[in-house]
N, C-alpha and C positions, 0 to 999 in steps of 0.2 A: 534703671530701676528693676527691670525684669531680671537682670543678672543678680541683683541683691536678693530678690525673692527666691531664686534658685540656690544661691550660694549659702544663705543662712541655714536652711534646713540641713544641707549637706554638712556644714560646719558643726552644727549642733549634734548631729548623729555621729560624726567622727569623734568629737570630744567625749560623748557618752560611751561609745564603744572602746575608746582608749582607756577609760576608767575600768570598764568591765572586760578586760582583755581575755580572761579565762573563758568567758562566754563565747567570744569570737573564735578562740581556738577550738572549743568544743563544736561550734557550728561548722567549722572547716572539716573536722573529722567526720561529723554527721553527713555533710554533703558528699564527702568522698565515698563513704560506704553506700549511701543511697544511690549515687551515680554508678558505682561498681556493681551493685545488685541489678540495676537496670541493664547494664552491659551484659552481665552474665545471663540474665533472663533471655535477652535477645539471642545470645550465643546458643543457649539450650534449644531454642526453637530451630536454629539452623543446623543442629546436629543431624537432623533427619531429612532436611531439604536444602538444596543449593540456592533456590530462588523462591520468592513468594510474589506471584504476579509480576515477575520481572525485577523484583527488588532483591539485591544481594545483601550479605551481612554488612559490607562496607557502606552501602547506601543507608541501611538502618542506623548505623553509627553516626553517619553524617546528619541524618534526621534527628536522632536523639540529642546530639550536641546542639543543633540549632534550636530544638524545642526547649532545652535547658537554658540556653542563653536568653531566649525571649521571656521565659517564665521568671528567671532570676531578676532580669531588669524590671519586669512588671512588679514583682513583689518588693524589689528594692525601692522603687520610686513612687509607685501609685497605690498599691493595695492598702497600705496602712491608712492613707487618707480616705479611700473609699470605705473601708471598714469603720472608720471613726465617724463618718457622716451620720450613720445610724445612731450612734450614741449621742451625738450633738443634738439631733432632732428630739430624741427621747428626753434628754436632760435639759432641753431648752437653751442650749448654748449655740445653736445654729445661727441665731440672730446676730451674734457677735461678728461672724464672718460676713454676713450680709451688710454690715455697717462699714466694712473696709472700703476705702475710697477707690482703690485700683487693684487689679489682678487678684480679686477675691477667689476666683475659681482655681487659679494656679496655686494660690496659697493653700487652698483646701486639698488639692491633689497631692501636693508635696509636704503636707503637714507632718507626716510620720515617715519620712525617708529613713531607711535603715541600711547604711553603707556596708555594714559587715556582711550582708548577704552577697555582696559583689565578689567576695573571696571564692564563692562557689563557681565563678566563671573560669577558674584555673583549669578544672578538669574538662569541661567542654572545649576550651581553647586547645588543650593538648590533643583531643580527638580530632579537631579541625586541622591542626598542623600535620597530623599523621594520615588522616583519611580524606581530608577535604580536596575536592577536584579543582584546585586553583593552579592554573598554569602561568598566570601573569598578574601584575598589579591591577590590571583592568578587571580581572575575574574577582579579585577581592573587593574592589569598589562596587561592582555590580551586586555581589553577595551582601555587602553591608547595606546597600540601598534596599534590596529585597527583604533583608532582615528587619529594617526599620518599618517597612510596610506591615510585616507580621506583628511587630510590637504595637504599631498604631491600631491594628485591628483588635489585638488583645486588650489594649487600653480602652478602645471605644466600647467594646462589649462590657467591660468592667464598669465603665462610666455609666452606661445605660442601666445596668443592674443597680448601681448605687443611687441613681437618680430616682428610682422607684420608691425610695424611702419617703418621698414627699407624698406618695399616694398610700402606701401600705404601712408606714411608720416603722415596721420592723422587717428588715430584709436579710437578717443573718442566715436564715435557712436557705434562701435563694443563693446567697453568696457561697454557702457551704457546698451546694450542688454545683455551682459554677467552678469552684476549686476542684471538685472531684472530676468533672467533665474534662476540664482542660489539662488534667494530669495525663490524659490519653492523647494529647496532641503529638506525641512522639510515635504514633502509628501511621503508616503510609495511607494516603487517602484512598488507594485502590481497594482497601478491605471493605469499604462501605458500598453496599449494594441496595438496589431498589429504593424504597422510601427513605431509608437511612442515609443514602447519599445526599438527598435533598436536605434532610434534617441537619446533618453534621458538616455540610458545606455551605448552606445558605442560612438556615435558621439559627443554629448554634455553631459558629464557624471553627469547630475543633479541628476539622480535617484540612484547614487551609493555613492555619497560623504558622506552623513550621514547614509545612509542605510547599508553600509558595516559593521560597528560595531554593529548596532542595530539588523540587520537580523541574525547575528551570535548568539547573545544571545537569540533571539526570536525563531528561527527555527534550530539553530545549523548547518548552512550551510556555506560552504566556497565560494559558487558561486558568491555572490555579492562582497565579499572581493576580490576574484580573478579578477573580472571585474574591480573593482576600482584600484587595483594595476597595472594591465596591461594598463588601460587607463592612469594612472599617468606616467608610464614609456614611453608609446607611445608619449604622448604630450610633455614630457620633451625632448625626443629625437628629435621630430619634431621642437620644439622651438630652441634647440641647433643647429640643421642643418640649419634652416632658418636664425638664427643669424649669423652663420659663413659664409654661402654662400652669403648673401646679404650685409654683412658688407664690403665685398670686393668692392662693388659698391657704398658704402656710400660716399657722399661728404658733408663736412661741409658747412654751410651757409657762413662761412668766407672764403671759397675758396678751 
């Protein structure tokens, strides 16, 4: 049953994008130039310096590719559903999902899967193949595991923001700020100093999403990975608690 809940949104998105093939091609071109600009911007920075707090240009490319993979997967599978929850509450359609007998949350999360965004993974994968520090199959397995932790943390924070709709009714502005903040997840965590280190590592975990797998391979430390995992678990628990507590006070626009 869970497999069907996952399969059907993927199938529907595939069929839709198959019809609008030109849009998919344009997205691939857009993703290519966006990624290229980010690489060039990083290269410009390293014209004048060889390292930034011990991070070389190849390390930044590894971080950039990892950040892109996490963001693309997040926007492919989850963000569409999170963004739609706001509209469902305002339009009074949220009650329809609450009447589902099983897997209602999973269906809400995957309601607007957009598989064409996955084409954007081509360019980060190319960077990983060229600059990734993988010496064995085990390294790749470890990287994929750490990558999944980063994605889980990204998902948990997005889930927490989306769950606030039951309190504030409209959260588009907060989600817009969220999108802007996590666009900077491709910066090394060492740039954050003082109070900002606590903010962007613990409060808004921008500095650990992609840094968790990269820092492990760079300095072989579990510190950033541990922070990322704990942040993911914390925000998931907070989101679940907010969802359960304030769902009891929810009233549909239909009455």
